[in-house]
Structures are given as structure tokens and as C-alpha cells.
N, C-alpha and C positions, 0 to 999 in steps of 0.2 A: 503494500498500500505507501502509497503517496500524498504528501501533502502540496495543492494548488494556489498559488494568491492569483485570481483576478482582478486587474483591471475594467471596470465598467466607464460607461456615460448613458444617460437616459433623460429621454424628455417624458415626465412622469404623466400629461396629458390627461389621459386613455386610463390609466392605473389606479389600481384600489390600494396603492400604496407598494413601499415594497415586499413588504412579507405576507406571504396567502397565506388567506378568508380563509377560515372552518366556513361550512355550509350545511344543511343540512342534505341528507342524502342526495333528496330530487332534487335539487336545487342543482342549479349551472354552477361550476365557480367566476366566483370575479377575478380578473383580468390580472394582475401581479407580477410584478418585474420579478422576484423569484421564481413565482413560477414560470414564464417564459423562459430566463435562465436552466432553470432545473429543466427541462423539457426540452431545452435545445443541448444541453451536455450529455443527457440519456443517449438522444438520437449519434451524437456521436463519437460517445466510449462505450455505447452499447449496453450499455446496463442504469440501471437509476444511480441517481446523486442526491444529496441533502447539500445542497447550499447553506454557508454563514453569512450573513451581511451585516457589514460594518453597521447598520445603524437602520431603524425601522423609518424610514422616510413615508411620510402623511401619503394620500392620495392628494395626485395634483404636485406633487414638489419632485423636482429634478435632481439629475445629479449632473456634474461638470467628470466628477473620481466618485468612483464609487469604487471597493473593496469586496469581494466576495471568496470566501475558503472553501475548498473541498477536497476528499479523501478517496480517490478511484486508485483502483488496479490495472489503470489504463494507461498505455504506453508510450501515448502520442507527446511527443516534445513541447514543451512549454511553451515555445517563440513559435509555432502552428497552431497553439489552441486558438487564439483571436482568428486566426483563416478561415478555420475552418468550422467555429463557433458563429460567424459572421453568416454563413449560410443560412443558419436556420434560425435567426434571430428576427423577431420581427423589428422593421424598418425603425421604430423609435429606441430602440436599444442595438448598444453598439458594443464589442470586446475592441478594447487598446492594443492593451500587454496580459502577461500573465507572466510569473516566476514560481518555480520549484520555493517551497517552503520547508522550511521544519516543520517536523511531526507536531508537535503540540503547538501551530499557529493558529490562530484564529481570526479571524478578522474583528471580530469586535472586543474578544477580549483583549487580544494585543497590542488595542490601539493603542496610543500614545494621546493623540489629540485632532479636532476636528476645525475645520471653518464652514461657514455657512455665508451666503453672499444672499442679500433680498434685495431684490430691485423694484424702484416705484418709478413710474413715472409723474413726474407733476405738472398735469395739463387736463384738460375738461376733454378735448379731444382726443379721440382715442387713435390705436393704428390698430386694422386687422389684421399686420402682419406680427404685432405682438401680441394677438390675443393667446391666454394659457400660460404667458409668460413674466407676466410683468401685472406688478397694482399699480392701477389709476388711481393718482392722490390729486381732486380738484384743486389743491392749496399749494401757497408757493412757501415754501418749508424754513423755520431759523434754523441755522444751519448750526446757528453760535449756541441757542438751549439744546440742543439736542446732542453735542456733543461733549458741553457738562457735564449733558444725563448719563450718558451713554459710557463715561467715565467711572463713574456711580455702580457701576455695574461690574467694573473690573476686580479681578481678586478673589479670595473665598467668601463664596455668604452663601445663605440658606435662599433658594431660587425659588422656595414656597407660590411666593406670591407672582411670580409669569410664569406658571406651569398649570397645563390642565388639571383641572376641580375633578379628583374621584379617579386620577391613578394612582394605581401601588406602585411606591420602589421605596430600595431598601433606605436610603438617604436621598432629601432636598437640597446638599450642600453641593456645590460643582463651582471649580476654579474658574473664572473665564483669563486669559488671556489679553484679548485685546478687543477692541470695542472702536469699528473703524463708519465714518460718512462722510459721504465725497458727494457733488454736486458735479456735471460736466450737464450743462445747457439745461432741461428737463429733465433729466435722468440723475437721479437720488439715488446710491449705493450705500448699502450695510454692508461690513464683513463681521461675524465676531465669530472668535476663535475659543474653546475653551476644552478641558479634558475632557468634557462630557455634557450631554444634555439635555432637559426631562421633556419628555411629553408637550410638546407647541411653545417651548420657551423661547427660542429665537422667534415666534410671530406675536410672542406676548412681548416680550422685548420689543420689537420696533412697535406696536401696537402704542408703546408705554412714551415711547421719545416723540409718538408724532401727535399721543396728549401734550406733551409738553412743550412743541412748536407753537398750538392751539391756542397755549397758556391755558389749556383745562387741568392742568401740574404742574409745579413751581419743578425745575433742575434739585432744587436743594430739596424738595420732599424722596426723592427714590430710596435714601438710603433707610430713612423711617417705615416708608413700604416695607421695604425689603426687610427689616427685622417686624414688623406686623404680619408678615408671612399672609398677607388676608389679597388673596385674588381678584375681589370685586371693587378693591379697592384701585389694580392696576388698569393700565388702556388694553382695548380691546386688542381679542387675538386677527391681527392679518393674513388677509385671505392667502390658501396655501401656491398657487401659482405663480408668485414672485421670488419661491425660496429655492435653493441650489445648494446641494454641498457639493464646495467649490475644493477643498485642500482635506487631507489627511495624512496622517504620518505617522510612519509604524519605524522600528530598526533594525537594521541589517537589510538582506536585498532586496525583500519586499518594499521599503522602505525607497530604496533608491528607484525600483520598478514603478512604484506610486509616484516619485518624482521624474520620471522624463514624460 
């Protein structure tokens, strides 16, 4: 048996997230990125494959860089795997690279840190070619206020105030390494990197920054809101289609493969 790490890109618009969804026996399975990758690998390797993803991206969320790992007895060279897999994957998903990994490698457990990018167009006029790829926000943002507020998220904190209520996790403490924002014309881009993310954490943080831009929250309030841990007091969860998993870090050869 060997362990392989696979680098992917995908447009998540028509998928119900990464993770295979449980359905009743009589129901048709919902389309997921993981389901398509597992079916594709099973075809080219001639045996069932169980794939572990680096994170459970939500329905409609995209990935510019995504890592998946699996174990197989197949002998196909790692450098040939993307070419073979792309012949059976749907057009919204592409295998970009692959590498042999250590036996104990796991795409989610071995991850060092991740970066998500959230893209906003600050215009009241829509571009149909960007449908399902950006969030339209019909106001002029206060970039300085948002940058001040974003710095309150940087560091090690309890992020219960910006996660989906009702989801179970061992701890809501995470370390955010950076939270940047920039404007280019009417395009507003947020980039946040952390050692891990809670469910809907990025989208809730972006929604909170937009509330700060609108004057509904003050940048100076963010530390207190994090201490209170009450999701009802922070900003809304912005739509999924503006969110991209943009970078992911690992040690060793897999890290080099993901950075290429």
C-alpha cells in the first residue's frame, strides 16, 4: 500500500461541498467534490478508494489549491496520476499535481495552516461572467476601519462569536496568522490564514468587517465580542460563492508539491 497526496482545483458552484453527503437509500446522492474524485480514482485504479480532504468546504465554495490524500495498491506513478484522473473528472474539477507521501500522511491532520480568500465586488451593477464567483456588495467600503477591525482577529482567540451555531467541535480556539484586505478598483479581497477554521468562520468574520464598514459595529468592539462569544452580536454570514481555499501548507515533499 502507498499513500498519495493529490493537489486539486475546483469550482464549487454546483456541488454540495467537498464531503460526501448521507442520503436515504431511495434518494439520489447529492453531487460533491469528494464523490467525483473518489469515482474518478476508482475508475483509473480499478478498485474503490477512500479519499481524505484537507477541509470540508461548504456548498458553493471554491478551491484554488486543495489537498486530498488516499491509500492505494495501484502502481501508477504520481506524476502521471493528474493526467489520468482529469480524463474522468467533470470539467469543474481539475487534478493539478500529485506526490507520494509518508504512510502516516493525512490531508487534514497533517495540515500546518490554510489561507482562505473572499472576493467582493463593490458595485450595484452585476457582471454575469462572475456569477457564483464573487459576492456583490453595493456600497463603498471603509477599508481603513475594516483593516483596524481585522487586526483584532489576528492571534490566538476563542472564535465562538464567529462560527455557525449548533456545530460540535472539541475547541473553538484557533490561531489566525494574518487577515488582510485590499481594494483594486471595485474589487475588494480579503485573505485570512489560520492553523484551522471553524464552520463558517471566514464568512462570519468577513460579514462582521462589512458591518464595521457600514458603521453597525465599531472596530474597537471586536475584542469584546470575541470575549463574549455570542454569535448573535457579530455580523452576518456572507454567501459561500465568494469564498476560495487559496493556499495550504504541509511539511516535506507534500508541502513542496502544494507550493509549486
